[in-house]
C-alpha positions as CSV (number, residue, x, y, z in Angstrom):
1,M,-9.0,-22.8,23.6
2,K,-8.1,-19.2,22.7
3,K,-11.5,-18.5,21.2
4,T,-13.2,-20.0,24.3
5,V,-11.2,-17.7,26.6
6,Q,-12.0,-14.8,24.3
7,G,-15.7,-15.6,24.5
8,A,-15.6,-15.7,28.2
9,L,-13.8,-12.4,28.4
10,A,-16.2,-10.9,25.9
11,N,-19.0,-11.6,28.3
12,L,-17.2,-9.7,31.0
13,F,-15.8,-6.8,29.0
14,G,-18.1,-6.5,26.0
15,P,-17.7,-7.6,22.4
16,S,-14.6,-7.2,20.4
17,R,-14.3,-4.5,17.8
18,N,-13.1,-6.7,14.9
19,E,-15.9,-5.6,12.6
20,Q,-15.1,-1.9,13.2
21,Y,-11.4,-2.6,12.5
22,A,-12.2,-4.5,9.3
23,A,-14.5,-1.6,8.1
24,L,-11.9,1.0,8.8
25,L,-9.2,-0.9,7.0
26,K,-11.6,-1.3,4.0
27,R,-12.1,2.5,4.0
28,L,-8.3,2.9,4.0
29,A,-8.0,0.4,1.1
30,D,-10.7,2.4,-0.8
31,I,-8.7,5.6,-0.3
32,A,-5.6,3.9,-1.6
33,A,-7.3,2.8,-4.8
34,E,-8.9,6.2,-5.3
35,C,-5.5,7.9,-4.7
36,A,-3.8,5.6,-7.3
37,A,-6.5,6.3,-9.8
38,H,-6.1,10.1,-9.3
39,L,-2.3,9.7,-9.6
40,R,-2.7,8.0,-13.0
41,K,-5.4,10.3,-14.2
42,T,-3.4,13.5,-13.5
43,N,-0.1,12.0,-14.5
44,G,1.1,12.8,-11.0
45,Q,0.7,16.5,-11.6
46,D,-1.7,17.2,-8.8
47,A,0.3,17.0,-5.6
48,E,-2.4,18.9,-3.6
49,G,-5.0,16.4,-4.6
50,I,-2.8,13.5,-3.6
51,I,-2.0,15.1,-0.3
52,A,-5.8,15.5,0.3
53,F,-6.1,11.7,-0.1
54,E,-3.3,11.2,2.4
55,H,-5.0,13.4,4.9
56,Q,-8.1,11.3,4.7
57,A,-6.0,8.2,5.2
58,D,-4.3,9.8,8.2
59,K,-7.6,10.4,9.9
60,I,-8.6,6.8,9.4
61,V,-5.3,5.5,10.7
62,A,-5.8,7.7,13.8
63,D,-9.3,6.1,14.2
64,V,-7.7,2.7,13.9
65,H,-5.1,3.4,16.5
66,E,-7.7,4.8,18.9
67,L,-9.9,1.8,18.4
68,L,-7.0,-0.6,19.1
69,D,-5.7,1.4,22.0
70,N,-9.1,1.1,23.7
71,S,-9.7,-2.6,22.8
72,F,-9.2,-5.5,25.1
73,I,-10.3,-8.3,22.9
74,M,-9.3,-8.5,19.2
75,R,-9.3,-11.2,16.7
76,F,-5.7,-10.5,15.8
77,D,-3.0,-9.4,18.2
78,I,-3.1,-5.7,18.5
79,P,0.5,-5.1,17.4
80,D,-0.3,-7.1,14.2
81,A,-3.4,-5.1,13.5
82,M,-1.6,-1.8,14.0
83,R,1.3,-3.0,11.8
84,L,-1.1,-4.0,9.0
85,T,-2.8,-0.6,9.1
86,D,0.5,1.3,9.1
87,V,1.8,-0.6,6.1
88,L,-1.3,0.1,4.1
89,D,-0.9,3.7,5.0
90,D,2.7,3.5,3.8
91,V,1.3,2.7,0.3
92,I,-0.6,6.0,0.3
93,D,2.3,7.9,1.8
94,G,4.4,6.5,-1.1
95,M,2.0,8.1,-3.6
96,R,2.4,11.4,-1.9
97,K,6.1,11.1,-2.2
98,V,5.7,10.4,-5.9
99,A,3.5,13.5,-6.4
100,L,5.9,15.7,-4.4
101,H,8.9,14.4,-6.4
102,I,7.1,15.1,-9.7
103,E,6.3,18.6,-8.5
104,A,9.9,19.3,-7.4
105,Y,11.3,18.0,-10.8
106,K,8.4,19.3,-12.9
107,Q,10.9,20.7,-15.4
108,Y,11.8,17.1,-16.3
109,L,8.6,15.3,-15.3
110,S,5.8,17.4,-16.7
111,Q,5.3,14.7,-19.3
112,L,5.6,11.2,-17.9
113,R,7.3,8.5,-19.8
114,P,5.5,5.2,-20.6
115,E,7.8,3.5,-18.1
116,A,6.2,5.6,-15.3
117,H,2.7,4.8,-16.5
118,E,3.6,1.1,-16.6
119,L,4.7,1.3,-12.9
120,M,1.6,3.2,-11.9
121,T,-0.6,0.6,-13.6
122,L,1.2,-2.1,-11.6
123,V,0.4,-0.2,-8.4
124,A,-3.3,0.1,-9.4
125,D,-3.4,-3.6,-10.3
126,M,-1.8,-4.5,-6.9
127,L,-4.4,-2.5,-5.0
128,V,-7.2,-4.5,-6.6
129,H,-5.8,-7.6,-5.0
130,I,-5.0,-5.8,-1.7
131,D,-8.6,-4.8,-1.6
132,K,-9.6,-8.5,-1.9
133,L,-7.4,-9.4,1.0
134,V,-8.9,-6.6,3.1
135,M,-12.4,-7.8,2.4
136,M,-11.4,-11.2,3.7
137,L,-10.7,-9.6,7.1
138,A,-14.5,-9.3,7.6
139,E,-15.0,-13.0,7.2
140,P,-15.2,-15.2,10.4
141,R,-11.9,-16.9,9.5
142,L,-9.2,-16.2,6.9
143,S,-8.9,-18.8,4.2
144,L,-5.2,-19.7,3.9
145,S,-5.6,-20.9,0.4
146,R,-7.4,-17.8,-0.8
147,V,-5.1,-15.4,1.0
148,R,-2.1,-17.2,-0.4
149,E,-3.5,-17.0,-4.0
150,E,-3.9,-13.2,-3.7
151,A,-0.6,-12.8,-1.9
152,D,1.2,-14.7,-4.7
153,I,-0.3,-12.5,-7.3
154,I,0.8,-9.4,-5.4
155,D,4.3,-10.9,-5.1
156,E,4.4,-11.5,-8.8
157,L,3.5,-7.9,-9.5
158,E,6.1,-6.6,-7.1
159,G,8.7,-8.9,-8.8
160,K,7.7,-7.5,-12.2
161,A,8.1,-3.9,-10.9
162,D,11.7,-4.8,-9.7
163,R,12.6,-6.2,-13.1
164,L,11.1,-3.2,-14.9
165,V,13.0,-0.7,-12.8
166,S,16.2,-2.7,-13.3
167,G,15.8,-2.4,-17.0
168,Y,14.8,1.3,-16.8
169,E,18.0,2.0,-14.9
170,R,20.2,0.6,-17.6
171,N,18.4,2.7,-20.2
172,L,18.8,5.8,-18.0
173,V,22.6,5.2,-17.7
174,D,22.8,4.8,-21.5
175,E,20.8,8.0,-22.0
176,F,22.3,10.3,-19.4
177,G,25.8,8.8,-19.0
178,G,28.9,10.6,-20.3
179,P,30.2,14.2,-20.1
180,G,27.9,17.1,-20.5
181,K,24.7,15.1,-19.8
182,D,22.0,16.4,-17.6
183,V,22.6,14.9,-14.1
184,L,19.3,16.4,-12.7
185,G,17.4,14.7,-15.5
186,F,18.9,11.4,-14.5
187,I,18.1,12.0,-10.9
188,A,14.5,13.0,-11.7
189,W,13.6,9.8,-13.6
190,H,15.8,7.4,-11.5
191,Q,14.2,8.5,-8.3
192,L,10.7,8.5,-9.7
193,F,11.0,4.9,-10.9
194,H,12.3,3.9,-7.4
195,L,9.6,5.7,-5.6
196,L,7.0,3.9,-7.6
197,E,8.7,0.6,-7.1
198,Q,8.8,1.2,-3.3
199,I,5.0,1.4,-3.3
200,T,4.9,-2.1,-4.7
201,D,7.3,-3.2,-2.0
202,D,5.0,-1.8,0.6
203,G,2.0,-3.5,-1.0
204,N,3.8,-6.8,-1.0
205,Q,4.7,-6.4,2.6
206,F,1.0,-5.9,3.4
207,A,0.1,-9.1,1.6
208,R,2.8,-11.0,3.4
209,Q,1.4,-9.8,6.8
210,I,-2.1,-10.9,6.0
211,L,-0.7,-14.3,4.9
212,S,1.0,-14.5,8.3
213,L,-2.3,-13.8,10.0
214,A,-4.0,-16.5,7.9
215,R,-1.4,-19.0,8.9
216,K,-2.0,-18.2,12.6
217,E,-5.7,-18.9,12.1
218,A,-5.3,-22.1,10.1
């Protein structure tokens, strides 16, 4: 019934802009993947480069909001589409926060520990599966089973990040605990690990939202 009504309205007001929305979100996902690759390649030492990626993303987000603000008919509810875009943008914002944190604590973070690289790799792996979800948005209908498969993988990666950071924290307490230890060194590494883990939280939220959309279409 809903699609029949949408079809009738489309005849009156013109076609929906679903394809444009899907293409813009794919561009945003591509920027997220490129940003994550640059973060790893530079060991987080190029804040200016990461900010440049964020500015590209901000322009796309603005285009998405303009598209949705001027759209009458959309495949998904407009608030859902906006929320999905903003959460993916949060992933890129998270990488900017990581780069700025590394720059601020460069005295301690000029050489990243293997733990940081492990978390960055998890972020990059997660973005591969996020990209698969984004590409599904261009299909006529979301496949609930396929979306759930990718969302479950992303959820597992987010859970792994949580467990890793929990273990890293215990190690940091052992290393920096006690009198005369470097408090700023503890803060530098502790916050870095949590900023990287937050990116995986945002990625998981993105996957959960697409899963919710797939359930609505099922």
